[in-house]
C-alpha positions in Angstrom: -11.6 -16.6 21.6 -12.3 -16.7 17.9 -10.0 -17.8 15.1 -11.7 -15.5 12.6 -9.3 -13.3 10.7 -10.3 -10.4 8.4 -9.5 -10.5 4.7 -7.2 -7.7 3.5 -6.0 -6.6 0.2 -2.9 -4.6 -0.8 -1.9 -3.2 -4.2 1.3 -1.5 -5.4 2.2 -0.4 -8.9 5.9 -0.3 -9.9 6.1 2.8 -12.1 8.7 4.8 -14.0 10.1 1.7 -15.8 9.3 -0.5 -18.8 6.4 -3.0 -18.3 8.8 -6.0 -18.6 11.0 -4.6 -15.9 8.1 -3.6 -13.7 6.8 -7.1 -13.9 10.2 -8.5 -12.9 10.4 -6.1 -10.0 6.9 -7.1 -8.9 7.9 -10.8 -9.0 11.0 -10.1 -6.8 8.9 -8.1 -4.4 6.3 -10.9 -4.3 9.0 -13.3 -3.1 10.1 -10.8 -0.4 6.4 -10.4 0.7 6.0 -14.1 1.0 9.2 -14.3 3.1 7.8 -11.6 5.4 4.6 -13.5 5.9 6.5 -16.7 6.6 8.7 -14.7 9.1 5.7 -13.4 11.1 4.0 -16.7 11.0 0.6 -15.2 11.7 -1.0 -14.1 8.4 -0.8 -16.5 5.5 -0.9 -15.0 2.0 -3.9 -16.3 0.3 -3.1 -15.0 -3.2 -0.6 -12.8 -4.9 -1.3 -11.5 -8.4 1.0 -9.6 -10.7 -0.7 -7.7 -13.6 0.8 -6.8 -16.9 1.5 -3.2 -15.9 3.7 -4.0 -12.9 1.0 -3.9 -10.3 1.3 -6.5 -7.4 -1.9 -7.3 -5.5 -1.7 -9.3 -2.3 -4.8 -10.8 -0.7 -4.3 -12.1 2.9 -6.0 -12.8 6.2 -5.0 -11.2 9.4 -6.0 -9.4 12.6 -4.8 -6.1 11.2 -4.1 -4.6 7.8 -0.3 -4.6 6.9 -0.5 -2.1 4.0 2.2 0.3 5.4 4.6 -2.6 6.0 4.0 -4.1 2.5 4.4 -0.7 0.9 7.8 -0.4 2.6 8.9 -3.8 1.2 7.8 -2.7 -2.3 9.6 0.7 -2.0 12.7 -1.2 -1.2 12.6 -2.7 -4.7 11.5 0.5 -6.6 15.0 1.1 -8.1 15.8 -2.7 -8.5 17.3 -2.3 -12.0 19.1 0.9 -11.3 21.2 -0.6 -8.5 24.9 -1.0 -9.3 27.6 -2.9 -7.5 31.0 -1.4 -6.9 34.0 -3.4 -7.8 36.4 -4.0 -4.9 
């Protein structure tokens, strides 16, 4: 059995918002993605990059690509600044 794991890359651009807000959303999503990788314990994140236009890029090793899962995590933060809390 080999320990070789393939290198994968995932990118997602947070759009429809100001660049400053998009960068903040990408930072929050990055924390969630790191938490996901810790939770599965199988694929360490090798590098996460956030560019000035709100694009997050995650480079990681693993047996399979997790693009669909990482996209769902990012979609969960797409309206991060538009969320409101109701008063009790």
